[in-house]
C-alpha positions as a Markdown table, in Angstrom:
| # | Residue | x | y | z |
|---|---|---|---|---|
| 1 | Asp | 115.9 | 121.9 | 84.3 |
| 2 | Lys | 114.3 | 121.4 | 80.8 |
| 3 | Ala | 110.9 | 120.7 | 82.3 |
| 4 | Lys | 108.8 | 123.8 | 82.5 |
| 5 | Asn | 105.9 | 121.9 | 84.1 |
| 6 | Cys | 105.0 | 118.4 | 85.3 |
| 7 | Asp | 102.9 | 117.4 | 82.3 |
| 8 | Phe | 103.9 | 114.6 | 80.2 |
| 9 | Ser | 102.8 | 112.8 | 77.1 |
| 10 | Phe | 104.2 | 109.8 | 75.3 |
| 11 | Ala | 102.5 | 110.5 | 71.9 |
| 12 | Gly | 105.6 | 111.8 | 70.2 |
| 13 | Leu | 107.7 | 109.0 | 71.5 |
| 14 | Lys | 105.2 | 106.4 | 70.5 |
| 15 | Thr | 105.1 | 107.9 | 67.0 |
| 16 | Ser | 108.9 | 107.8 | 66.9 |
| 17 | Val | 108.9 | 104.1 | 67.9 |
| 18 | Arg | 106.3 | 103.2 | 65.3 |
| 19 | Thr | 108.4 | 104.9 | 62.6 |
| 20 | Ala | 111.5 | 103.3 | 63.7 |
| 21 | Val | 109.9 | 99.8 | 63.7 |
| 22 | Glu | 108.4 | 100.4 | 60.2 |
| 23 | Arg | 111.7 | 101.8 | 58.8 |
| 24 | Thr | 114.2 | 99.4 | 60.5 |
| 25 | Ile | 112.3 | 96.1 | 60.6 |
| 26 | Gly | 110.9 | 96.7 | 57.1 |
| 27 | Leu | 107.1 | 97.0 | 58.0 |
| 28 | Pro | 105.6 | 97.7 | 55.5 |
| 29 | Ser | 108.0 | 96.3 | 52.9 |
| 30 | Ala | 110.3 | 98.7 | 51.2 |
| 31 | Gly | 109.5 | 97.1 | 47.8 |
| 32 | Pro | 109.2 | 93.9 | 45.8 |
| 33 | Gly | 111.7 | 91.3 | 46.8 |
| 34 | Asp | 112.7 | 93.2 | 49.9 |
| 35 | Arg | 112.3 | 90.7 | 52.8 |
| 36 | Gly | 113.6 | 93.1 | 55.5 |
| 37 | Pro | 116.1 | 91.8 | 58.1 |
| 38 | Glu | 116.6 | 88.2 | 58.9 |
| 39 | Ile | 114.5 | 86.8 | 61.8 |
| 40 | Gly | 117.2 | 86.8 | 64.4 |
| 41 | Gln | 118.3 | 90.4 | 63.4 |
| 42 | Ser | 114.7 | 91.5 | 63.4 |
| 43 | Glu | 114.2 | 90.3 | 67.0 |
| 44 | Gln | 117.3 | 92.0 | 68.2 |
| 45 | Leu | 116.1 | 95.2 | 66.4 |
| 46 | Arg | 112.8 | 95.0 | 68.2 |
| 47 | Ala | 114.6 | 94.4 | 71.6 |
| 48 | Asp | 116.8 | 97.5 | 70.9 |
| 49 | Ile | 113.9 | 99.7 | 70.0 |
| 50 | Ala | 112.0 | 98.5 | 73.1 |
| 51 | Ala | 114.9 | 99.1 | 75.3 |
| 52 | Ser | 115.4 | 102.6 | 73.8 |
| 53 | Phe | 111.7 | 103.4 | 74.4 |
| 54 | Gln | 112.0 | 102.3 | 78.0 |
| 55 | Arg | 115.2 | 104.4 | 78.5 |
| 56 | Val | 113.5 | 107.5 | 77.2 |
| 57 | Ala | 110.3 | 107.0 | 79.0 |
| 58 | Val | 112.1 | 106.4 | 82.3 |
| 59 | Glu | 114.3 | 109.6 | 81.9 |
| 60 | His | 111.1 | 111.6 | 81.1 |
| 61 | Leu | 109.3 | 110.4 | 84.2 |
| 62 | Cys | 112.4 | 111.0 | 86.4 |
| 63 | Leu | 112.8 | 114.5 | 85.0 |
| 64 | Arg | 109.2 | 115.3 | 85.7 |
| 65 | Thr | 109.4 | 113.7 | 89.2 |
| 66 | Arg | 112.3 | 115.9 | 90.0 |
| 67 | Thr | 110.4 | 118.9 | 88.9 |
| 68 | Ala | 107.3 | 117.8 | 90.9 |
| 69 | Val | 109.4 | 117.4 | 94.1 |
| 70 | Ser | 111.1 | 120.8 | 93.7 |
| 71 | Trp | 107.7 | 122.6 | 93.2 |
| 72 | Ala | 106.2 | 120.6 | 96.1 |
| 73 | Arg | 109.0 | 121.4 | 98.5 |
| 74 | Gln | 108.5 | 125.2 | 97.8 |
| 75 | Thr | 105.2 | 125.1 | 99.8 |
| 76 | His | 105.7 | 121.8 | 101.8 |
| 77 | Pro | 109.4 | 121.5 | 102.7 |
| 78 | Glu | 108.6 | 118.7 | 105.0 |
| 79 | Ile | 107.9 | 116.2 | 102.2 |
| 80 | Lys | 110.1 | 113.2 | 102.6 |
| 81 | Ser | 108.7 | 110.5 | 100.3 |
| 82 | Ile | 107.9 | 109.8 | 96.6 |
| 83 | Val | 105.1 | 107.3 | 96.2 |
| 84 | Val | 104.7 | 105.3 | 93.0 |
| 85 | Ala | 101.9 | 102.8 | 92.5 |
| 86 | Gly | 99.9 | 101.1 | 89.8 |
| 87 | Gly | 101.3 | 99.2 | 86.9 |
| 88 | Val | 104.1 | 101.6 | 86.2 |
| 89 | Ala | 105.5 | 100.8 | 89.7 |
| 90 | Ala | 106.1 | 97.2 | 88.6 |
| 91 | Asn | 108.8 | 98.3 | 86.2 |
| 92 | Lys | 112.2 | 97.4 | 87.7 |
| 93 | Val | 114.1 | 99.9 | 85.7 |
| 94 | Leu | 111.9 | 102.7 | 86.7 |
| 95 | Arg | 112.0 | 101.7 | 90.2 |
| 96 | Ala | 115.8 | 101.6 | 90.2 |
| 97 | Asn | 116.1 | 105.0 | 88.6 |
| 98 | Leu | 113.5 | 106.5 | 91.0 |
| 99 | Glu | 115.4 | 105.0 | 94.0 |
| 100 | Ser | 118.4 | 106.8 | 92.8 |
| 101 | Leu | 116.5 | 110.1 | 92.2 |
| 102 | Ala | 115.0 | 109.8 | 95.7 |
| 103 | Ala | 118.3 | 109.2 | 97.3 |
| 104 | Asp | 119.7 | 112.2 | 95.4 |
| 105 | Leu | 116.9 | 114.4 | 96.7 |
| 106 | Asp | 117.3 | 112.9 | 100.3 |
| 107 | Met | 113.8 | 111.2 | 100.1 |
| 108 | Asp | 112.4 | 107.7 | 100.5 |
| 109 | Leu | 110.8 | 105.9 | 97.5 |
| 110 | Val | 107.6 | 104.1 | 98.6 |
| 111 | Cys | 106.3 | 101.4 | 96.3 |
| 112 | Pro | 104.1 | 98.4 | 96.9 |
| 113 | Pro | 105.5 | 95.0 | 96.1 |
| 114 | Pro | 105.4 | 94.2 | 92.5 |
| 115 | Arg | 102.8 | 91.7 | 92.8 |
| 116 | Tyr | 100.4 | 94.4 | 93.9 |
| 117 | Cys | 101.3 | 96.8 | 91.1 |
| 118 | Thr | 98.7 | 96.1 | 88.6 |
| 119 | Asp | 97.1 | 98.1 | 85.8 |
| 120 | Asn | 93.4 | 99.0 | 86.4 |
| 121 | Gly | 92.6 | 97.8 | 82.9 |
| 122 | Val | 93.2 | 94.2 | 84.1 |
| 123 | Met | 90.1 | 94.6 | 86.4 |
| 124 | Val | 87.7 | 95.6 | 83.6 |
């Protein structure tokens, strides 16, 4: 297990995404006369970068969840559920990956229905 703890940050990932967007999509422009990729190609590149971000973020969250479960079971072996709530719980890809992880760990994944998975920032 590569995770030494359950801490996580997406700062490095966000920086990598920003750099990829600037380099790949041409923001800022590489020089005079450089228009960057065509519009359709630019939209596909953005979708590819977003999908890559999601894939890495989900892998990271699943790795940290696996580590947290392992540590929790050392002192509380009776734990049978992983609970995910808030805005992140609305993400279908994350839910599917956590379902698979929970099954692999012989646990239940408990999530509210997506319509109740909102970000607290919405309430401000």
